[in-house]
C-alpha positions in Angstrom: 54.1 -60.0 3.1 54.7 -62.3 -0.2 55.6 -62.3 -3.5 52.0 -61.9 -4.5 50.7 -59.6 -2.4 52.8 -57.1 -2.7 52.5 -57.6 -6.6 48.3 -56.9 -6.6 48.9 -53.1 -6.3 51.7 -52.9 -8.5 49.6 -54.8 -11.0 46.5 -52.3 -10.3 49.0 -49.0 -11.0 49.7 -50.8 -13.7 45.8 -50.2 -15.1 45.6 -47.7 -14.3 48.3 -45.8 -16.1 47.5 -48.4 -19.3 44.1 -46.7 -19.4 45.6 -43.2 -18.6 47.6 -43.4 -20.7 44.7 -44.9 -23.3 41.9 -42.2 -22.1 44.4 -39.4 -23.4 44.7 -41.1 -27.6 41.2 -40.4 -28.0 41.2 -39.6 -31.6 44.0 -41.3 -32.2 43.3 -45.5 -30.6 43.1 -46.7 -34.6 47.3 -45.3 -35.2 49.8 -47.6 -36.4 53.3 -46.5 -37.2 54.0 -49.3 -39.7 51.9 -51.9 -41.4 53.5 -54.7 -39.5 52.8 -52.1 -35.9 49.6 -52.6 -33.4 47.5 -50.2 -33.3 47.0 -48.7 -29.5 43.7 -49.9 -28.4 45.3 -53.2 -30.2 47.7 -53.2 -27.2 45.0 -52.1 -24.6 42.4 -55.9 -26.1 45.5 -57.5 -25.2 46.8 -56.4 -21.4 43.3 -57.0 -20.3 42.8 -60.3 -22.1 45.8 -62.2 -21.3 45.6 -62.2 -17.9 42.6 -64.3 -17.7 44.3 -67.1 -19.9 47.7 -66.7 -17.4 45.1 -67.0 -14.2 43.6 -70.0 -16.0 47.4 -71.7 -16.2 48.2 -70.1 -11.9 45.0 -72.1 -11.2 46.1 -75.6 -12.7 49.8 -74.7 -11.4 50.6 -76.1 -14.4 50.3 -75.6 -18.9 47.6 -75.7 -19.9 47.0 -77.2 -23.3 44.4 -74.6 -24.9 46.9 -71.7 -24.5 47.4 -69.6 -27.8 51.0 -69.6 -28.7 50.1 -65.0 -29.5 48.5 -63.9 -26.2 48.2 -60.9 -28.4 45.7 -61.5 -30.4 41.6 -61.7 -28.8 38.7 -63.8 -29.6 37.1 -61.2 -26.8 33.9 -59.7 -28.8 33.3 -55.8 -28.3 36.5 -54.3 -27.0 36.5 -51.2 -29.2 37.3 -48.7 -27.3 39.0 -47.8 -23.5 35.8 -47.5 -22.1 34.9 -51.5 -23.1 38.3 -52.5 -22.0 38.0 -51.4 -18.9 34.6 -52.5 -18.1 36.0 -55.5 -19.1 39.1 -55.8 -17.2 36.5 -54.5 -14.1 34.9 -57.6 -14.5 38.2 -60.1 -14.6 40.2 -58.5 -12.2 38.9 -60.1 -9.0 39.7 -63.6 -10.9 43.5 -62.6 -11.6 43.9 -61.2 -8.4 42.8 -64.0 -6.9 44.9 -66.7 -9.5 47.7 -65.0 -8.4 46.8 -64.4 -4.3 46.4 -69.0 -4.1 49.5 -69.6 -6.0 52.0 -71.6 -3.4 54.7 -69.4 -2.1 57.0 -72.6 -2.6 56.1 -72.6 -6.0 57.5 -69.6 -7.0 61.0 -70.6 -8.1 60.0 -73.9 -10.3 60.8 -73.5 -13.9 57.3 -73.3 -16.3 57.5 -74.6 -19.3 55.4 -71.9 -22.3 55.1 -71.5 -25.7 57.6 -68.3 -25.0 60.2 -70.1 -23.0 61.0 -71.5 -20.0 60.9 -69.1 -16.5 60.6 -69.9 -12.7 57.2 -68.7 -12.6 57.7 -65.8 -10.2 58.5 -64.3 -13.6 55.2 -65.5 -15.1 53.6 -64.0 -12.1 55.2 -60.9 -12.9 54.3 -60.4 -16.5 50.4 -59.2 -15.4 53.1 -56.3 -14.2 55.3 -55.8 -17.2 53.4 -56.1 -20.3 50.5 -53.6 -18.4 53.6 -51.0 -18.1 55.9 -52.1 -21.0 52.5 -51.2 -23.0 51.7 -48.1 -21.2 55.2 -46.7 -21.9 54.2 -47.5 -25.6 50.6 -45.4 -25.1 52.7 -42.2 -23.8 55.6 -42.9 -26.8 52.3 -42.7 -29.2 51.2 -39.6 -27.6 54.1 -37.5 -28.1 54.5 -37.7 -31.7 50.8 -36.9 -31.8 52.0 -33.5 -30.2 50.5 -34.5 -26.5 54.0 -34.3 -24.3 51.8 -33.8 -20.6 52.8 -35.8 -18.1 49.6 -38.4 -16.6 50.0 -39.6 -13.2 
């Protein structure tokens, strides 16, 4: 099993957890702990839109010119609730998983310079796992702020 093959099921699980946690925040998707923070729905939007840009980078095998410095801001219209984000992800995930699968294994340790730092390709690909898991954890914390202590898997 390759590194890429091992990551895909982890990424699938991460998105399942992300959407489960987001679904549990119905009525609180616009919550902001402070003016400088993002809402739960903004976190989910980032998680479903950023991977297509990363897939484009993987396919190119280099940093592409039109990558925004801020992957947290989406220009995709209509992503206003968990259902629309889930539907969008469903239309994009095969593209993302294909780009992961097709990336040459022999290049995984090569560095790539990005607007976010320089690190091995392996780590850029792993972002597709850890970013939705990171935000799923943030959503879980927001659940507890609102008194919901249920654990959902």
